[in-house]
C-alpha positions in Angstrom: -18.6 21.3 -2.6 -15.3 22.6 -3.5 -12.6 19.6 -4.6 -9.6 19.8 -2.2 -7.4 18.6 -4.9 -8.2 21.9 -7.0 -7.5 24.1 -4.6 -4.5 26.4 -5.6 -1.7 26.4 -2.9 -0.6 29.6 -1.7 3.0 30.7 -0.4 2.4 32.2 2.8 5.0 30.1 4.9 8.7 29.6 3.9 8.3 25.7 3.3 5.2 26.2 1.1 7.5 28.7 -1.2 9.7 26.1 -1.2 7.6 23.5 -1.9 5.4 25.5 -4.5 8.6 26.8 -6.4 9.9 23.3 -6.7 7.0 22.1 -7.9 6.6 24.6 -10.4 9.8 23.6 -11.6 9.5 19.6 -12.1 6.1 20.4 -13.7 7.6 22.9 -16.3 6.0 26.1 -14.5 2.5 26.0 -14.2 1.2 29.2 -12.7 -0.7 28.2 -10.1 0.2 24.9 -8.3 -2.8 23.1 -7.1 -3.1 20.4 -4.4 -3.3 17.9 -6.8 0.0 19.2 -8.3 1.5 18.7 -5.0 0.1 14.9 -4.4 1.5 13.9 -7.9 5.0 15.3 -7.1 5.2 13.9 -3.8 4.2 10.7 -4.8 6.6 10.6 -7.5 9.7 11.6 -5.3 8.5 11.3 -1.7 6.3 8.2 -1.7 6.8 7.3 1.9 5.8 10.7 3.2 2.5 10.0 1.1 2.2 6.6 2.6 2.7 7.3 6.2 0.1 10.1 5.9 -2.6 7.6 4.3 -1.5 4.8 6.8 -2.1 7.6 9.8 -5.3 8.9 7.8 -6.6 5.3 7.7 -5.9 4.1 11.2 -7.6 7.6 12.6 -10.8 6.6 10.7 -10.7 3.3 11.7 -10.6 4.0 15.5 -13.2 6.9 15.0 -15.4 3.9 13.6 -15.2 2.2 16.5 -15.9 4.5 19.2 -19.1 5.6 16.6 -20.2 1.7 17.0 -19.5 1.4 20.6 -21.6 5.0 21.4 -24.7 3.5 18.9 -24.2 0.1 21.0 -24.8 2.2 24.0 -27.6 3.9 23.2 -29.7 0.9 22.4 -29.4 -0.4 25.7 
């Protein structure tokens, strides 16, 4: 299974190109920008964005767990 953090970010949209170029300049010009590098820069410079994504991901996971528990309980009846 491939680690998503090691995936190289492409520049197939204008926003991705802007972000990849910024990250490359910020990290002294690595040739291939990975998702991990993007997370590192976003964490340093835009932590409220990553926090909002993490909170939403947590809440969706928690909600799905409750749905799964209810489904399991209904099967036992």
